[in-house]
C-alpha positions as CSV (number, residue, x, y, z in Angstrom):
1,M,-127.3,24.0,-8.3
2,P,-128.8,24.8,-11.7
3,K,-131.4,22.7,-13.4
4,Q,-130.0,20.1,-15.5
5,S,-131.6,18.7,-18.8
6,A,-130.4,16.2,-21.3
7,G,-131.4,15.5,-25.0
8,L,-130.7,13.8,-28.2
9,L,-130.0,15.5,-31.5
10,M,-131.0,13.4,-34.6
11,Y,-129.4,14.3,-37.7
12,R,-129.5,13.0,-41.4
13,R,-127.3,13.5,-44.3
14,V,-129.0,15.2,-47.3
15,G,-126.6,15.2,-50.2
16,A,-123.4,17.1,-49.2
17,G,-125.2,18.7,-45.9
18,L,-126.7,17.9,-42.8
19,Q,-130.2,18.3,-41.4
20,V,-131.1,18.0,-38.0
21,L,-134.4,17.2,-36.1
22,L,-135.9,20.1,-33.9
23,A,-138.8,20.3,-31.8
24,H,-141.2,23.1,-31.2
25,P,-142.5,23.3,-27.6
26,G,-146.3,22.6,-27.1
27,G,-148.6,24.8,-25.2
28,P,-150.3,28.1,-25.4
29,L,-147.1,30.0,-24.2
30,W,-145.2,28.9,-27.3
31,Q,-147.7,28.8,-30.0
32,H,-146.8,32.2,-31.7
33,R,-143.1,31.9,-31.2
34,D,-140.8,30.5,-33.9
35,L,-137.3,31.9,-34.2
36,G,-135.3,30.8,-31.2
37,A,-138.0,28.8,-29.5
38,W,-137.1,25.4,-31.1
39,S,-134.9,22.8,-29.3
40,I,-133.5,19.6,-29.5
41,P,-135.8,17.0,-27.8
42,K,-134.8,17.2,-24.2
43,G,-135.8,17.1,-20.6
44,E,-135.0,17.3,-16.8
45,V,-132.7,14.9,-15.5
46,Q,-134.4,13.4,-12.4
47,A,-132.3,13.0,-9.1
48,G,-129.9,10.2,-9.3
49,E,-130.7,9.6,-13.1
50,D,-127.9,9.2,-15.4
51,S,-127.9,12.0,-18.0
52,F,-127.5,9.7,-21.1
53,A,-130.6,7.6,-19.8
54,A,-132.4,10.8,-19.3
55,A,-131.8,12.0,-22.8
56,R,-133.0,8.8,-24.3
57,R,-136.1,8.6,-22.1
58,E,-136.9,12.3,-23.1
59,F,-136.4,11.6,-26.7
60,K,-138.7,8.7,-26.6
61,E,-141.5,10.5,-24.6
62,E,-141.3,13.8,-26.7
63,T,-141.2,11.9,-30.0
64,G,-142.5,8.4,-29.7
65,L,-139.5,7.3,-31.5
66,E,-137.0,4.9,-30.1
67,P,-133.3,6.3,-30.7
68,Q,-130.8,4.1,-32.2
69,G,-127.0,4.7,-31.7
70,P,-124.2,4.9,-31.9
71,F,-124.4,8.1,-30.1
72,L,-121.9,11.0,-30.3
73,S,-121.3,13.3,-27.2
74,L,-122.0,16.9,-27.9
75,G,-121.0,17.9,-24.3
76,G,-123.2,20.5,-22.4
77,V,-124.2,24.2,-22.8
78,T,-125.9,26.7,-20.4
79,Q,-129.0,28.3,-21.3
80,R,-129.8,31.9,-20.4
81,G,-131.8,31.1,-17.4
82,G,-128.8,28.9,-16.0
83,K,-130.2,25.5,-17.0
84,V,-127.5,23.2,-18.2
85,V,-128.3,21.1,-21.3
86,E,-126.1,18.1,-22.0
87,A,-126.6,16.5,-25.5
88,W,-125.8,13.6,-27.8
89,A,-126.2,13.2,-31.4
90,F,-127.2,10.2,-33.6
91,A,-127.9,9.5,-37.1
92,G,-131.4,8.6,-38.0
93,D,-134.5,9.5,-40.1
94,C,-138.2,9.7,-39.5
95,L,-141.5,11.3,-40.8
96,P,-141.8,14.4,-38.6
97,D,-145.5,14.4,-39.0
98,A,-145.8,11.0,-37.5
99,I,-144.2,12.2,-34.3
100,R,-146.3,11.8,-31.2
101,S,-145.5,13.5,-28.0
102,N,-146.5,13.1,-24.5
103,T,-148.6,15.8,-22.6
104,F,-148.4,18.0,-19.7
105,E,-151.1,19.7,-17.8
106,M,-151.4,23.4,-16.9
107,E,-153.9,25.9,-15.7
108,W,-155.2,27.8,-18.7
109,P,-156.0,30.5,-19.3
110,P,-154.2,31.7,-16.1
111,R,-156.2,32.1,-12.9
112,S,-159.1,30.5,-14.6
113,G,-159.2,27.4,-12.4
114,R,-159.4,25.3,-15.6
115,R,-156.7,22.6,-16.3
116,Q,-155.9,21.8,-19.8
117,Q,-153.6,19.1,-21.4
118,F,-151.0,20.1,-24.0
119,P,-148.4,18.0,-25.9
120,E,-144.8,18.8,-24.8
121,I,-144.0,19.3,-28.4
122,D,-146.4,20.3,-31.0
123,R,-144.5,19.8,-34.0
124,A,-141.0,18.6,-35.1
125,E,-139.2,19.4,-38.3
126,F,-135.9,18.6,-40.1
127,F,-133.9,21.8,-40.9
128,T,-130.5,22.3,-42.4
129,L,-127.9,23.5,-40.1
130,G,-128.3,27.2,-41.2
131,E,-131.9,27.2,-40.9
132,A,-131.6,25.3,-37.5
133,A,-129.3,27.9,-36.1
134,A,-132.1,30.6,-36.6
135,K,-134.9,28.3,-35.1
136,I,-133.1,26.7,-32.2
137,N,-132.8,28.3,-28.7
138,P,-129.6,30.6,-29.0
139,A,-127.7,28.6,-26.3
140,Q,-128.2,25.5,-28.2
141,R,-126.6,26.8,-31.4
142,E,-123.2,25.5,-30.0
143,L,-124.6,22.0,-30.2
144,L,-125.2,22.4,-34.0
145,K,-121.5,23.8,-34.3
146,R,-120.2,20.7,-32.4
147,L,-122.2,18.4,-34.5
148,A,-120.9,19.6,-37.6
149,A,-117.3,19.5,-36.2
150,V,-117.9,16.0,-35.0
151,V,-119.6,14.5,-38.2
152,S,-117.4,16.2,-40.7
153,G,-114.2,15.4,-38.8
């Protein structure tokens, strides 16, 4: 069975357009990647956990923000490695520089025996839908299209 993740896509209206909050993954493997590396704040759904509950938990863990509804279902997408990402959108606003992420630990450098902690996301930023389409994981672009359709319709 493929891994399943769930996440939330915060959006805000700016003039006649939309901006979305994307997160850049933390850690040394991602530090020099940009286009196609960003994501909605998301994480793995635990065994027996409700996907929407997981999305809310992961958003709070990765941003330090408490998401407020109403929430719009954007459905799921399958990423290149087979992971299914289910997403919901909500209107909100924040100061991206104020976001504080939880951390993870990994051996770094590889085979060094040294364990280091890194933030799950090292930064977050609002992007227009056009900018976000270039920055986001290619499989998640569909979520941006669905958001635009749901919010405009």
